[in-house]
Backbone bond lengths (Angstrom), bond angles and torsions (degrees), N, CA, C in turn:
res aa  C-N    CA-C-N  psi(-1)  N-CA   C-N-CA  omega(-1)  CA-C   N-CA-C  phi
1 M - - - 1.452 - - 1.530 108.26 -
2 T 1.317 116.40 131.39 1.463 120.39 179.92 1.522 110.72 -80.74
3 R 1.328 115.83 164.80 1.463 120.57 178.11 1.542 110.01 -59.15
4 E 1.314 116.73 -40.79 1.462 120.86 179.46 1.526 111.22 -60.81
5 E 1.333 116.21 -40.67 1.467 120.55 178.06 1.531 110.83 -67.54
6 I 1.328 116.68 -38.17 1.468 120.72 176.67 1.526 109.87 -62.02
7 I 1.319 116.43 -46.47 1.470 120.91 -179.62 1.527 110.30 -61.49
8 E 1.322 116.52 -48.12 1.467 121.29 -178.91 1.531 111.56 -59.61
9 K 1.326 116.30 -47.21 1.465 121.14 -178.79 1.529 111.02 -67.43
10 T 1.329 117.22 -38.83 1.462 121.37 178.76 1.524 110.42 -63.27
11 I 1.317 116.65 -47.85 1.468 120.61 179.96 1.524 110.29 -60.92
12 E 1.323 116.70 -46.53 1.466 121.08 179.81 1.533 110.96 -58.49
13 T 1.317 116.18 -45.86 1.463 121.67 -176.97 1.525 111.48 -68.79
14 L 1.334 117.12 -45.70 1.464 120.07 -175.54 1.533 112.63 -71.76
15 T 1.327 117.58 -33.13 1.462 118.38 177.36 1.522 110.79 -66.02
16 D 1.321 116.74 -36.27 1.464 120.40 176.94 1.526 111.55 -70.80
17 E 1.316 116.54 -46.30 1.463 122.05 -173.55 1.528 113.29 -72.39
18 F 1.344 116.80 -38.73 1.461 119.97 -172.64 1.518 113.69 -111.74
19 D 1.327 117.55 6.79 1.465 122.66 174.61 1.532 112.34 52.63
20 V 1.339 115.62 53.70 1.464 121.89 174.83 1.517 108.21 -121.12
21 N 1.324 115.58 160.40 1.456 120.70 178.49 1.521 110.45 -77.97
22 E 1.301 115.50 142.56 1.458 122.04 179.96 1.530 111.89 -55.07
23 E 1.337 117.07 -36.20 1.459 122.11 -177.83 1.529 112.58 -65.22
24 E 1.329 117.52 -21.01 1.458 121.36 -179.27 1.532 112.23 -78.26
25 I 1.319 116.85 -19.95 1.460 121.00 -176.32 1.521 108.93 -93.31
26 V 1.331 114.15 88.60 1.464 121.62 177.47 1.529 108.48 -118.98
27 E 1.324 117.03 157.68 1.464 121.93 -171.47 1.523 114.68 -51.59
28 D 1.335 117.55 -41.58 1.465 118.95 -174.87 1.532 113.75 -94.99
29 A 1.321 117.52 4.89 1.466 120.83 178.52 1.534 110.37 -74.11
30 P 1.332 117.31 140.10 1.466 119.88 177.76 1.529 110.78 -72.44
31 I 1.313 116.04 128.05 1.466 121.52 -176.02 1.519 111.93 -61.48
32 Y 1.334 116.72 -49.36 1.463 120.96 -172.24 1.533 111.52 -61.22
33 Q 1.333 117.24 -44.01 1.465 120.53 -179.82 1.522 111.78 -74.05
34 T 1.317 116.94 -41.25 1.466 120.60 -177.20 1.525 111.41 -63.85
35 L 1.333 116.00 -42.03 1.472 119.93 -178.04 1.524 112.36 -92.97
36 H 1.341 117.39 0.04 1.473 122.67 -179.86 1.529 110.47 55.02
37 L 1.344 115.09 51.87 1.461 120.19 -175.35 1.527 112.65 -82.66
38 D 1.318 115.05 136.60 1.458 122.01 166.10 1.525 105.14 -114.72
39 S 1.317 117.77 -174.43 1.464 119.30 -175.00 1.531 112.30 -62.25
40 L 1.316 117.39 -35.41 1.465 120.22 -179.76 1.529 111.28 -71.60
41 S 1.321 116.75 -44.46 1.463 118.73 -179.36 1.531 111.63 -72.40
42 L 1.328 117.02 -21.77 1.461 119.91 173.20 1.527 110.02 -63.73
43 V 1.312 116.15 -39.54 1.465 121.05 175.42 1.530 109.45 -61.21
44 D 1.323 116.80 -40.24 1.468 120.81 177.01 1.533 111.07 -60.75
45 L 1.333 116.31 -43.03 1.459 120.29 179.69 1.525 110.77 -60.55
46 V 1.322 116.50 -47.02 1.464 121.14 179.00 1.531 110.24 -60.46
47 A 1.328 117.02 -42.06 1.468 121.22 179.78 1.531 111.35 -65.39
48 V 1.318 116.53 -40.53 1.470 120.83 179.59 1.526 110.30 -63.85
49 V 1.319 116.99 -44.23 1.467 120.78 179.11 1.527 109.77 -63.51
50 Q 1.314 116.46 -43.76 1.460 120.18 -179.67 1.526 110.78 -63.29
51 Y 1.316 117.57 -45.22 1.461 121.68 -178.92 1.532 111.27 -66.14
52 T 1.330 115.97 -44.55 1.465 120.88 -173.93 1.525 112.57 -74.00
53 F 1.338 116.09 -42.59 1.465 120.00 -172.61 1.525 114.25 -113.85
54 K 1.343 117.06 -2.25 1.472 121.25 -176.86 1.529 111.11 58.80
55 V 1.351 115.38 37.21 1.458 122.33 179.59 1.520 107.99 -121.93
56 K 1.352 115.97 122.83 1.460 120.60 176.57 1.524 109.01 -87.72
57 I 1.332 115.59 139.66 1.459 120.27 172.80 1.528 106.95 -114.48
58 P 1.332 117.34 101.69 1.462 119.77 179.32 1.525 111.01 -66.02
59 A 1.321 116.67 153.66 1.466 122.19 -177.70 1.521 112.04 -54.03
60 E 1.329 117.41 -36.53 1.468 119.29 -178.36 1.526 113.10 -69.91
61 D 1.330 118.51 -17.23 1.468 121.66 177.35 1.530 112.90 -90.84
62 L 1.308 118.08 -17.20 1.471 121.08 -176.08 1.529 114.30 -57.88
63 P 1.337 119.99 -39.10 1.470 118.60 179.31 1.531 113.50 -61.25
64 N 1.325 118.04 -21.02 1.467 121.52 179.69 1.525 112.89 -86.68
65 V 1.320 116.49 -7.57 1.470 120.96 -178.75 1.531 107.12 -106.03
66 K 1.327 114.99 85.06 1.467 120.70 -174.11 1.531 113.08 -102.01
67 T 1.325 116.08 -32.78 1.470 120.51 -178.27 1.530 109.15 -119.01
68 F 1.306 115.85 168.74 1.458 119.07 176.75 1.527 110.50 -65.07
69 G 1.325 117.58 -34.06 1.459 120.91 175.36 1.521 111.38 -59.78
70 N 1.362 116.21 -42.42 1.470 120.25 175.72 1.523 110.53 -60.68
71 L 1.322 116.46 -41.15 1.466 120.95 -179.75 1.525 110.66 -64.02
72 Y 1.334 117.12 -45.06 1.470 120.49 178.62 1.521 110.14 -61.14
73 D 1.350 116.95 -43.35 1.464 121.11 179.00 1.515 110.41 -61.12
74 Y 1.333 116.55 -43.77 1.457 121.49 -178.26 1.531 110.35 -62.35
75 I 1.319 115.82 -48.53 1.469 120.16 -179.44 1.524 109.56 -60.68
76 E 1.328 116.29 -47.77 1.465 121.32 -177.41 1.534 111.04 -59.98
77 S 1.316 117.61 -41.27 1.459 120.08 -176.06 1.533 113.57 -80.60
78 H 1.352 117.79 -14.49 1.451 120.20 -177.50 1.528 114.50 -112.14
79 M 1.316 116.63 3.88 1.473 118.52 177.94 1.517 109.46 -72.66
80 A 1.326 114.80 143.28 1.473 120.02 -177.82 1.513 111.16 -69.43
């Protein structure tokens, strides 16, 4: 899967799951504020990424995933 495909699929999935506009999901946007995440919805985000891309994000890696660009990089580097 290319980076472009990861970005496209991530945007499609997150707009459906978190009810945000596609235009809000840009590489340098902060994930937590853009998706209005609390601790429970953070679990949802991790589950969505795992289900969609078969990539686990362990709790110790979450502080490094601050922007959508970080998320795309993480998914790209951890895909099987």
